[in-house]
N, CA, C and O atoms as a GROMACS GRO file, in nm:
protein
  396
    1UNK      N    1   1.740  -2.629   3.909
    1UNK     CA    2   1.723  -2.583   4.045
    1UNK      C    3   1.603  -2.489   4.050
    1UNK      O    4   1.593  -2.398   3.968
    2UNK      N    5   1.511  -2.511   4.144
    2UNK     CA    6   1.393  -2.427   4.153
    2UNK      C    7   1.415  -2.315   4.255
    2UNK      O    8   1.494  -2.327   4.348
    3UNK      N    9   1.343  -2.205   4.234
    3UNK     CA   10   1.353  -2.089   4.322
    3UNK      C   11   1.276  -2.116   4.451
    3UNK      O   12   1.176  -2.188   4.451
    4UNK      N   13   1.324  -2.058   4.562
    4UNK     CA   14   1.251  -2.074   4.686
    4UNK      C   15   1.144  -1.966   4.696
    4UNK      O   16   1.137  -1.876   4.612
    5UNK      N   17   1.060  -1.974   4.799
    5UNK     CA   18   0.948  -1.882   4.815
    5UNK      C   19   0.995  -1.737   4.819
    5UNK      O   20   0.933  -1.651   4.757
    6UNK      N   21   1.102  -1.708   4.892
    6UNK     CA   22   1.153  -1.571   4.901
    6UNK      C   23   1.189  -1.517   4.763
    6UNK      O   24   1.154  -1.404   4.729
    7UNK      N   25   1.259  -1.598   4.684
    7UNK     CA   26   1.298  -1.555   4.549
    7UNK      C   27   1.176  -1.530   4.461
    7UNK      O   28   1.173  -1.433   4.384
    8UNK      N   29   1.076  -1.615   4.472
    8UNK     CA   30   0.956  -1.599   4.391
    8UNK      C   31   0.877  -1.474   4.432
    8UNK      O   32   0.821  -1.407   4.346
    9UNK      N   33   0.874  -1.443   4.562
    9UNK     CA   34   0.806  -1.322   4.606
    9UNK      C   35   0.882  -1.198   4.559
    9UNK      O   36   0.821  -1.100   4.516
   10UNK      N   37   1.014  -1.203   4.567
   10UNK     CA   38   1.095  -1.092   4.515
   10UNK      C   39   1.070  -1.072   4.366
   10UNK      O   40   1.058  -0.960   4.318
   11UNK      N   41   1.064  -1.182   4.293
   11UNK     CA   42   1.039  -1.175   4.149
   11UNK      C   43   0.901  -1.115   4.120
   11UNK      O   44   0.886  -1.037   4.026
   12UNK      N   45   0.803  -1.151   4.200
   12UNK     CA   46   0.667  -1.099   4.181
   12UNK      C   47   0.665  -0.948   4.192
   12UNK      O   48   0.610  -0.880   4.105
   13UNK      N   49   0.724  -0.893   4.300
   13UNK     CA   50   0.721  -0.747   4.316
   13UNK      C   51   0.809  -0.679   4.212
   13UNK      O   52   0.777  -0.569   4.166
   14UNK      N   53   0.917  -0.742   4.174
   14UNK     CA   54   1.005  -0.685   4.072
   14UNK      C   55   0.933  -0.676   3.937
   14UNK      O   56   0.941  -0.574   3.868
   15UNK      N   57   0.863  -0.781   3.900
   15UNK     CA   58   0.791  -0.782   3.773
   15UNK      C   59   0.678  -0.680   3.774
   15UNK      O   60   0.655  -0.613   3.673
   16UNK      N   61   0.607  -0.667   3.885
   16UNK     CA   62   0.499  -0.568   3.893
   16UNK      C   63   0.554  -0.427   3.881
   16UNK      O   64   0.501  -0.345   3.807
   17UNK      N   65   0.661  -0.397   3.955
   17UNK     CA   66   0.715  -0.261   3.954
   17UNK      C   67   0.780  -0.225   3.821
   17UNK      O   68   0.799  -0.107   3.792
   18UNK      N   69   0.815  -0.323   3.740
   18UNK     CA   70   0.878  -0.298   3.611
   18UNK      C   71   0.776  -0.260   3.503
   18UNK      O   72   0.813  -0.216   3.394
   19UNK      N   73   0.649  -0.277   3.533
   19UNK     CA   74   0.545  -0.243   3.435
   19UNK      C   75   0.534  -0.093   3.419
   19UNK      O   76   0.562  -0.017   3.512
   20UNK      N   77   0.493  -0.050   3.301
   20UNK     CA   78   0.476   0.093   3.274
   20UNK      C   79   0.371   0.156   3.365
   20UNK      O   80   0.382   0.274   3.400
   21UNK      N   81   0.270   0.079   3.404
   21UNK     CA   82   0.161   0.132   3.485
   21UNK      C   83   0.183   0.115   3.635
   21UNK      O   84   0.088   0.128   3.714
   22UNK      N   85   0.307   0.087   3.676
   22UNK     CA   86   0.335   0.063   3.818
   22UNK      C   87   0.473   0.116   3.855
   22UNK      O   88   0.572   0.084   3.790
   23UNK      N   89   0.478   0.199   3.961
   23UNK     CA   90   0.605   0.257   4.006
   23UNK      C   91   0.670   0.175   4.116
   23UNK      O   92   0.793   0.174   4.128
   24UNK      N   93   0.589   0.106   4.198
   24UNK     CA   94   0.640   0.034   4.315
   24UNK      C   95   0.546  -0.080   4.347
   24UNK      O   96   0.426  -0.072   4.321
   25UNK      N   97   0.600  -0.187   4.403
   25UNK     CA   98   0.519  -0.300   4.451
   25UNK      C   99   0.584  -0.355   4.577
   25UNK      O  100   0.706  -0.357   4.590
   26UNK      N  101   0.501  -0.399   4.669
   26UNK     CA  102   0.552  -0.456   4.793
   26UNK      C  103   0.454  -0.555   4.853
   26UNK      O  104   0.335  -0.552   4.823
   27UNK      N  105   0.506  -0.641   4.937
   27UNK     CA  106   0.424  -0.737   5.009
   27UNK      C  107   0.443  -0.713   5.158
   27UNK      O  108   0.556  -0.710   5.208
   28UNK      N  109   0.332  -0.695   5.226
   28UNK     CA  110   0.332  -0.677   5.372
   28UNK      C  111   0.281  -0.805   5.436
   28UNK      O  112   0.176  -0.856   5.398
   29UNK      N  113   0.355  -0.857   5.533
   29UNK     CA  114   0.313  -0.976   5.605
   29UNK      C  115   0.239  -0.936   5.732
   29UNK      O  116   0.276  -0.839   5.798
   30UNK      N  117   0.135  -1.011   5.766
   30UNK     CA  118   0.060  -0.987   5.889
   30UNK      C  119   0.136  -1.052   6.004
   30UNK      O  120   0.162  -1.172   6.003
   31UNK      N  121   0.172  -0.970   6.103
   31UNK     CA  122   0.238  -1.020   6.223
   31UNK      C  123   0.178  -0.950   6.344
   31UNK      O  124   0.184  -0.828   6.355
   32UNK      N  125   0.122  -1.028   6.433
   32UNK     CA  126   0.063  -0.974   6.556
   32UNK      C  127  -0.030  -0.857   6.526
   32UNK      O  128  -0.016  -0.751   6.587
   33UNK      N  129  -0.124  -0.874   6.434
   33UNK     CA  130  -0.224  -0.774   6.399
   33UNK      C  131  -0.167  -0.647   6.338
   33UNK      O  132  -0.235  -0.544   6.335
   34UNK      N  133  -0.044  -0.651   6.289
   34UNK     CA  134   0.012  -0.536   6.217
   34UNK      C  135   0.074  -0.586   6.088
   34UNK      O  136   0.091  -0.707   6.068
   35UNK      N  137   0.106  -0.493   6.000
   35UNK     CA  138   0.166  -0.529   5.872
   35UNK      C  139   0.314  -0.493   5.873
   35UNK      O  140   0.352  -0.382   5.912
   36UNK      N  141   0.397  -0.588   5.830
   36UNK     CA  142   0.542  -0.570   5.825
   36UNK      C  143   0.584  -0.583   5.679
   36UNK      O  144   0.556  -0.684   5.614
   37UNK      N  145   0.651  -0.480   5.628
   37UNK     CA  146   0.692  -0.482   5.488
   37UNK      C  147   0.795  -0.590   5.462
   37UNK      O  148   0.896  -0.602   5.532
   38UNK      N  149   0.767  -0.670   5.361
   38UNK     CA  150   0.859  -0.773   5.316
   38UNK      C  151   0.927  -0.727   5.188
   38UNK      O  152   0.981  -0.617   5.184
   39UNK      N  153   0.926  -0.810   5.085
   39UNK     CA  154   0.994  -0.772   4.962
   39UNK      C  155   0.925  -0.654   4.895
   39UNK      O  156   0.802  -0.642   4.896
   40UNK      N  157   1.007  -0.567   4.836
   40UNK     CA  158   0.954  -0.452   4.766
   40UNK      C  159   1.047  -0.420   4.649
   40UNK      O  160   1.164  -0.457   4.649
   41UNK      N  161   0.993  -0.350   4.551
   41UNK     CA  162   1.073  -0.311   4.435
   41UNK      C  163   1.014  -0.184   4.375
   41UNK      O  164   0.893  -0.161   4.382
   42UNK      N  165   1.101  -0.103   4.318
   42UNK     CA  166   1.057   0.020   4.252
   42UNK      C  167   1.070   0.140   4.343
   42UNK      O  168   1.134   0.135   4.448
   43UNK      N  169   1.008   0.248   4.300
   43UNK     CA  170   1.013   0.376   4.373
   43UNK      C  171   0.873   0.406   4.427
   43UNK      O  172   0.780   0.425   4.349
   44UNK      N  173   0.856   0.410   4.560
   44UNK     CA  174   0.725   0.432   4.619
   44UNK      C  175   0.661   0.565   4.575
   44UNK      O  176   0.727   0.668   4.561
   45UNK      N  177   0.530   0.559   4.553
   45UNK     CA  178   0.446   0.675   4.522
   45UNK      C  179   0.313   0.651   4.594
   45UNK      O  180   0.212   0.623   4.531
   46UNK      N  181   0.314   0.663   4.730
   46UNK     CA  182   0.200   0.622   4.812
   46UNK      C  183   0.065   0.683   4.774
   46UNK      O  184  -0.039   0.624   4.804
   47UNK      N  185   0.064   0.797   4.709
   47UNK     CA  186  -0.063   0.858   4.669
   47UNK      C  187  -0.134   0.775   4.562
   47UNK      O  188  -0.254   0.793   4.540
   48UNK      N  189  -0.063   0.686   4.497
   48UNK     CA  190  -0.121   0.601   4.393
   48UNK      C  191  -0.139   0.457   4.440
   48UNK      O  192  -0.160   0.367   4.359
   49UNK      N  193  -0.132   0.434   4.571
   49UNK     CA  194  -0.130   0.298   4.626
   49UNK      C  195  -0.266   0.230   4.624
   49UNK      O  196  -0.369   0.287   4.658
   50UNK      N  197  -0.260   0.105   4.582
   50UNK     CA  198  -0.374   0.013   4.588
   50UNK      C  199  -0.323  -0.113   4.655
   50UNK      O  200  -0.212  -0.159   4.626
   51UNK      N  201  -0.402  -0.170   4.745
   51UNK     CA  202  -0.359  -0.295   4.808
   51UNK      C  203  -0.477  -0.390   4.821
   51UNK      O  204  -0.592  -0.348   4.831
   52UNK      N  205  -0.445  -0.517   4.821
   52UNK     CA  206  -0.546  -0.621   4.842
   52UNK      C  207  -0.489  -0.724   4.941
   52UNK      O  208  -0.368  -0.743   4.951
   53UNK      N  209  -0.578  -0.787   5.011
   53UNK     CA  210  -0.538  -0.890   5.107
   53UNK      C  211  -0.496  -1.017   5.035
   53UNK      O  212  -0.550  -1.053   4.931
   54UNK      N  213  -0.398  -1.083   5.093
   54UNK     CA  214  -0.357  -1.217   5.049
   54UNK      C  215  -0.414  -1.312   5.153
   54UNK      O  216  -0.380  -1.306   5.271
   55UNK      N  217  -0.501  -1.401   5.107
   55UNK     CA  218  -0.570  -1.493   5.198
   55UNK      C  219  -0.520  -1.635   5.179
   55UNK      O  220  -0.491  -1.678   5.068
   56UNK      N  221  -0.511  -1.705   5.290
   56UNK     CA  222  -0.483  -1.847   5.289
   56UNK      C  223  -0.587  -1.913   5.378
   56UNK      O  224  -0.589  -1.890   5.499
   57UNK      N  225  -0.673  -1.994   5.317
   57UNK     CA  226  -0.784  -2.058   5.390
   57UNK      C  227  -0.866  -1.954   5.466
   57UNK      O  228  -0.894  -1.970   5.585
   58UNK      N  229  -0.902  -1.849   5.397
   58UNK     CA  230  -0.985  -1.740   5.450
   58UNK      C  231  -0.920  -1.659   5.562
   58UNK      O  232  -0.989  -1.585   5.632
   59UNK      N  233  -0.791  -1.672   5.581
   59UNK     CA  234  -0.718  -1.595   5.681
   59UNK      C  235  -0.624  -1.499   5.610
   59UNK      O  236  -0.547  -1.540   5.524
   60UNK      N  237  -0.631  -1.372   5.647
   60UNK     CA  238  -0.541  -1.273   5.587
   60UNK      C  239  -0.401  -1.294   5.643
   60UNK      O  240  -0.378  -1.279   5.762
   61UNK      N  241  -0.308  -1.330   5.554
   61UNK     CA  242  -0.170  -1.354   5.596
   61UNK      C  243  -0.075  -1.247   5.544
   61UNK      O  244   0.038  -1.235   5.591
   62UNK      N  245  -0.122  -1.168   5.446
   62UNK     CA  246  -0.037  -1.066   5.387
   62UNK      C  247  -0.125  -0.968   5.310
   62UNK      O  248  -0.245  -0.988   5.294
   63UNK      N  249  -0.061  -0.863   5.261
   63UNK     CA  250  -0.123  -0.772   5.166
   63UNK      C  251  -0.022  -0.745   5.057
   63UNK      O  252   0.098  -0.731   5.082
   64UNK      N  253  -0.071  -0.738   4.935
   64UNK     CA  254   0.015  -0.696   4.825
   64UNK      C  255  -0.030  -0.557   4.785
   64UNK      O  256  -0.149  -0.530   4.769
   65UNK      N  257   0.067  -0.468   4.770
   65UNK     CA  258   0.038  -0.329   4.739
   65UNK      C  259   0.116  -0.286   4.616
   65UNK      O  260   0.228  -0.330   4.594
   66UNK      N  261   0.055  -0.198   4.537
   66UNK     CA  262   0.121  -0.140   4.421
   66UNK      C  263   0.092   0.009   4.416
   66UNK      O  264  -0.016   0.054   4.457
   67UNK      N  265   0.187   0.084   4.368
   67UNK     CA  266   0.168   0.226   4.342
   67UNK      C  267   0.161   0.241   4.191
   67UNK      O  268   0.263   0.242   4.123
   68UNK      N  269   0.040   0.252   4.140
   68UNK     CA  270   0.023   0.261   3.996
   68UNK      C  271  -0.121   0.240   3.956
   68UNK      O  272  -0.213   0.265   4.034
   69UNK      N  273  -0.140   0.196   3.833
   69UNK     CA  274  -0.274   0.182   3.777
   69UNK      C  275  -0.311   0.038   3.746
   69UNK      O  276  -0.377   0.011   3.646
   70UNK      N  277  -0.271  -0.053   3.829
   70UNK     CA  278  -0.307  -0.194   3.810
   70UNK      C  279  -0.447  -0.214   3.868
   70UNK      O  280  -0.475  -0.174   3.981
   71UNK      N  281  -0.532  -0.275   3.790
   71UNK     CA  282  -0.670  -0.299   3.832
   71UNK      C  283  -0.675  -0.389   3.956
   71UNK      O  284  -0.600  -0.486   3.964
   72UNK      N  285  -0.763  -0.358   4.052
   72UNK     CA  286  -0.774  -0.442   4.171
   72UNK      C  287  -0.800  -0.589   4.140
   72UNK      O  288  -0.747  -0.677   4.208
   73UNK      N  289  -0.879  -0.617   4.038
   73UNK     CA  290  -0.907  -0.758   4.003
   73UNK      C  291  -0.779  -0.830   3.961
   73UNK      O  292  -0.760  -0.947   3.996
   74UNK      N  293  -0.692  -0.762   3.887
   74UNK     CA  294  -0.565  -0.822   3.847
   74UNK      C  295  -0.476  -0.843   3.969
   74UNK      O  296  -0.408  -0.946   3.980
   75UNK      N  297  -0.476  -0.747   4.060
   75UNK     CA  298  -0.397  -0.759   4.183
   75UNK      C  299  -0.449  -0.872   4.270
   75UNK      O  300  -0.371  -0.942   4.334
   76UNK      N  301  -0.581  -0.891   4.274
   76UNK     CA  302  -0.640  -1.001   4.349
   76UNK      C  303  -0.596  -1.136   4.291
   76UNK      O  304  -0.572  -1.231   4.366
   77UNK      N  305  -0.583  -1.144   4.159
   77UNK     CA  306  -0.537  -1.268   4.096
   77UNK      C  307  -0.392  -1.296   4.135
   77UNK      O  308  -0.355  -1.410   4.160
   78UNK      N  309  -0.310  -1.191   4.141
   78UNK     CA  310  -0.171  -1.208   4.184
   78UNK      C  311  -0.169  -1.255   4.330
   78UNK      O  312  -0.094  -1.346   4.365
   79UNK      N  313  -0.251  -1.192   4.414
   79UNK     CA  314  -0.257  -1.229   4.555
   79UNK      C  315  -0.294  -1.376   4.572
   79UNK      O  316  -0.239  -1.446   4.658
   80UNK      N  317  -0.386  -1.423   4.490
   80UNK     CA  318  -0.426  -1.563   4.496
   80UNK      C  319  -0.310  -1.656   4.458
   80UNK      O  320  -0.290  -1.761   4.520
   81UNK      N  321  -0.234  -1.617   4.356
   81UNK     CA  322  -0.122  -1.700   4.310
   81UNK      C  323  -0.007  -1.707   4.411
   81UNK      O  324   0.065  -1.806   4.416
   82UNK      N  325   0.010  -1.601   4.492
   82UNK     CA  326   0.125  -1.599   4.584
   82UNK      C  327   0.088  -1.637   4.727
   82UNK      O  328   0.175  -1.632   4.815
   83UNK      N  329  -0.036  -1.674   4.752
   83UNK     CA  330  -0.079  -1.702   4.890
   83UNK      C  331   0.007  -1.808   4.957
   83UNK      O  332   0.051  -1.790   5.071
   84UNK      N  333   0.031  -1.920   4.889
   84UNK     CA  334   0.113  -2.025   4.950
   84UNK      C  335   0.255  -1.977   4.977
   84UNK      O  336   0.315  -2.014   5.078
   85UNK      N  337   0.308  -1.893   4.887
   85UNK     CA  338   0.443  -1.840   4.906
   85UNK      C  339   0.448  -1.746   5.027
   85UNK      O  340   0.544  -1.747   5.103
   86UNK      N  341   0.343  -1.666   5.042
   86UNK     CA  342   0.338  -1.573   5.156
   86UNK      C  343   0.326  -1.648   5.288
   86UNK      O  344   0.375  -1.602   5.391
   87UNK      N  345   0.261  -1.762   5.284
   87UNK     CA  346   0.248  -1.841   5.406
   87UNK      C  347   0.385  -1.881   5.459
   87UNK      O  348   0.407  -1.882   5.580
   88UNK      N  349   0.477  -1.912   5.370
   88UNK     CA  350   0.613  -1.949   5.409
   88UNK      C  351   0.683  -1.830   5.475
   88UNK      O  352   0.756  -1.846   5.573
   89UNK      N  353   0.661  -1.710   5.420
   89UNK     CA  354   0.724  -1.590   5.474
   89UNK      C  355   0.642  -1.518   5.578
   89UNK      O  356   0.678  -1.409   5.621
   90UNK      N  357   0.530  -1.578   5.618
   90UNK     CA  358   0.433  -1.513   5.704
   90UNK      C  359   0.494  -1.455   5.830
   90UNK      O  360   0.473  -1.338   5.860
   91UNK      N  361   0.567  -1.533   5.906
   91UNK     CA  362   0.621  -1.485   6.033
   91UNK      C  363   0.771  -1.463   6.019
   91UNK      O  364   0.849  -1.558   6.016
   92UNK      N  365   0.809  -1.338   6.011
   92UNK     CA  366   0.952  -1.306   6.000
   92UNK      C  367   1.017  -1.298   6.139
   92UNK      O  368   1.137  -1.272   6.151
   93UNK      N  369   0.937  -1.321   6.242
   93UNK     CA  370   0.993  -1.319   6.377
   93UNK      C  371   1.045  -1.182   6.418
   93UNK      O  372   1.134  -1.171   6.502
   94UNK      N  373   0.987  -1.078   6.357
   94UNK     CA  374   1.028  -0.943   6.391
   94UNK      C  375   1.156  -0.897   6.323
   94UNK      O  376   1.199  -0.783   6.340
   95UNK      N  377   1.218  -0.986   6.244
   95UNK     CA  378   1.341  -0.948   6.173
   95UNK      C  379   1.306  -0.882   6.041
   95UNK      O  380   1.206  -0.916   5.978
   96UNK      N  381   1.388  -0.788   5.998
   96UNK     CA  382   1.366  -0.720   5.872
   96UNK      C  383   1.384  -0.816   5.758
   96UNK      O  384   1.471  -0.903   5.760
   97UNK      N  385   1.299  -0.800   5.656
   97UNK     CA  386   1.306  -0.882   5.536
   97UNK      C  387   1.430  -0.840   5.458
   97UNK      O  388   1.458  -0.721   5.445
   98UNK      N  389   1.503  -0.936   5.408
   98UNK     CA  390   1.623  -0.907   5.328
   98UNK      C  391   1.584  -0.903   5.181
   98UNK      O  392   1.560  -1.007   5.120
   99UNK      N  393   1.578  -0.783   5.124
   99UNK     CA  394   1.541  -0.768   4.982
   99UNK      C  395   1.660  -0.795   4.893
   99UNK      O  396   1.648  -0.788   4.770
   0.00000   0.00000   0.00000
């Protein structure tokens, strides 16, 4: 049985936040020109936050953010890998994401 997009996105933030160099990770979906927090894991430390856009066909559909010391280039690679998954979760219809 394969995991669905939601499970894979949850796994992505969970794995990032479990690293020694990362306290928290989250994915924000773009909805009506604003960002809505989707899956997240760890303990937020906003002063250490780095985020990069998740693009699908040159359109920003989400942002992935981490609180820690993950290099932006590595985070961009993660964003590229999860773009198709974020497209599935792109419009939550204003409902809160179930973590």
